N, C-alpha and C positions, 0 to 999 in steps of 0.2 A: 503495500499499500504505500500512497504517497506521504512523506513525512516532511515536518517542516525545516529549512534548512537554520533557521535562528539557532544563535548560541546562547540563549536568554538563561538557561541554567549551568552553563560553563564552570567545571570544577565543585558543583554543590553535591551533594550526596543524598540520595533518596531512596527511603526505606519502603519498599513495597510489599505488603502482605499477599500471599496467594498468588504469587509471580509467576509459576509453571504455566498459566496456560489463559486464556478468557480475557475477562478484562484485566487483568492482572499483568498479562503478558503486553497487552495493547499499551497500558500505562507505562510500563517499563520501557518499551520502543519508542513511545513518545519523547521521553526525560530523555533517554540516550542519545536520540537523534539530534537535542538539543542542547548536547555538550554534558549533561551530567553523569555521574558514576552512580551506579544503581545497586541496591542490597537485596539481592533476589530471595525473597523467603518463600518456602515451601514446606509441605509437612511430608507427604507419601510421594509425590511425583517428581522422585530426584531425576529420572531421565528429562522428564519434561523441560525442569527448570535447568540443567545442563544444555540441553535444546537452547534456550531463551539466551543464557549465557553465553552461548557460542554464537548466537544471531546479532547481538548487540553492536553498534558501531561504538567507537571509543576502546578505553581502555580502564583498567580496575574497577570492572565491576566483580561482584562476588557472590554465591548463594550461599546462605542459609537455612539450614533446617530447623525446625522446631515444632511442638506439638501444641497450638494456641490452647488448646484446653486445660493446659498446665501451668500451674503460675510461675513455678519454677522455669519451666522452658521457655515462658515469655520474659522473664528477667532476663536468662541466658543469652536471649537472641538479641536483646537491646544491648546486653553487654557486650556480645562477640561484633555486635556492627562497628559499636565505639571502638572497641580495640583494634579492630582490621581498619575501617573507613574514616572514622571520625563521627563526632556529632552529626547525626541526619539535619539537613537542613529542612527538609521536609518528609514526615510521615503520611504514607498515605494508607489507611485502614481498609483494605481492599478484601482479605479472606473473609468466607462469610458460609454458611451452612443452610441448607433448604431441606424440611423434610417434612412430609404429609401425616398427618394425625387426625382425620375426619372424626369429629366426636363422636357420631352413630356407629364408627367402626373400629374405634381403639378403646381396650380396657383402661381402668385407672391406672394402674401403674407404666403402664408403656406411654401413655398419655403424660403423665408428669414427668417420666424420666427426659423425655423426647423435650418438651418445654423448658426444663433447666438446660439440657445440653445447646437449644438453640440459644438459649439467652447467655451461657457462657460464651461461646464462641461468638455470638452475633452483637455482645453490648459489653460483658464481663471484660473480655480480652481485648477490644478496642480502647476501651477507658484505662485497662491496665498499662499498655503500650503507651498510650497518650500519656499517662501521668511519668513513665519511666524518661519517655523522650523529652518530655518538656522540661523535667526537672535537670535532664542534661543541658539542656539549651539555657537554662536561666543561671546554671552552675559556670558556666562559660561567658554568660552576659549576651547571647547571640539571639538574634530574631529569628522566627521560623515559621513555618506551614503544619499545620496538622488538616487532613482531610480525610472525611469519613463517606464510605462508599454506604448509602442507605437505600429507601426502597419506597417506590410510589405504594407498596402495602402497607406503610406504616400509615398511610393516611386513608386508604380505602378498605383497610382490612384484608385479612386473610383466612377465612373461617377455615379451611382446610390443615392451615398450617399457624396456628394462634401464635405460636411460640417464637415465629419468625416475625411475624407483623410487629408484636408486642416488643420484640428485641430491637427493634430497625426503628420504631416509634420512641423507644428509648434512645438509641444512638442519637437520633435528631435532636431530643431533648439535653443528652450530653453534650452534643456540638455547640449548642448554645451558651449552657451551663461553662463549659471549659472557654468559650470565646469571652467571656466575663471575667472570668479568672487569669486568663492569660494575657489579655489585651495589655494590661500595665506592660508586658514584658514584651511586647510585639511580637508575640505569638500569635498568629491569625489560627481560628478555627472554624472550618466550614464544612460541609457535605453535598453531595450529588445523591439524588435520588432518584435513581432509573427505573422505567417498566421494564419490559422484556428485552433483552439483550441477546442477540445470536450468538451463545456460545455453546461449545460441549455440554454444560450443563442444562440448557434451556432446548438443546436438539432434539431429544424425544417428544418433548411436548410441542414444537415448531413442524417436526417431520409426522405428527398422529393425527388424530381425527379433529383435533381442536386447534391445529395450524392456521388454517383460513379466519377462524374466529378470532383466534389471539393478535392476527394482523391487524383484523378488521377493527380492533378496537382504538387503535389510531386512525384519524382522517388521512393520514399519508399513504396508509394501508400497507405496513410494514412493520417490524420492531428496530430497534436499534443496532448499531453496528458497536462493537468493541471500541474502536478508535473514536466514534462520537463521544462516549463517555471519557476516553482518555484526554481529548481537547478538553472538555468543561473540567478537567482535574488539572490541567496545565496551565489553563487561565487562573483557578481558584490559587494556585502555587507561585502565580508570577508577581512581580514586585507592584504591579499596579493595582491587585486585587486586595490587598491590605484590610482598604475599609469596607470588603465584601463580608469580613469578621462577622460570625453567627449567622450566614446566610446558608438555607438549605436551597439548593437548585434542584426544581426538577427538570427531568429529562426524560419524557415519557411521551413524546410525539401527540401530546393533547388528548390522552387516552384517558387522563383522569386530570380535573382541572379543581382547583381551589383556592 
């Protein structure tokens, strides 16, 4: 895909979670083409992360494995990135988990366990990583950006995945709370709230019987491309977007308006 030729992120360190595929890969590519060094986080997709690393232009990128469901692993991730590449200039909390638990098809224990795991990955992990990264930024008196990948589902509801919708709503609230807390330190905190995006995770839905219905939720008759989410993230990370702190940017093709 066509990439920007500007170097507005030259020599900056960008930590992207869930960067081995999909939206995370597109975000990594966007920043790398703008001169940044990318800290590519992955959990189980080691080969995909290695492929991303090999494909990125520039140099000094690196891969970091971490299970974001585990607090110790999250702490080790941030410490390893800092030790290897320095304090990140930008943290992109992209990694997420989606799992269906329809109310009338899930027993109590499955429903509550799934809810907890979705909140842990989609809300607690980004909060913890934001805390650790912001503390490092403040200690070095460095401005920075924290960008969270939220969801349209936080606003319109996720009846078959209530843990996901609840966690993403919490992530948007976290974004605004941290924007207020970290603004005095010149750390801007924002979020992007996509609808459907054409990724491997969405593939079974888009190729299945609901594909046409999903695409037609937008008057554009399509879903988003990962590069479109990456472009929004790059804008929010840029020097001219500091005053956008606290914003949650809808990116759903007018499929849900609020």
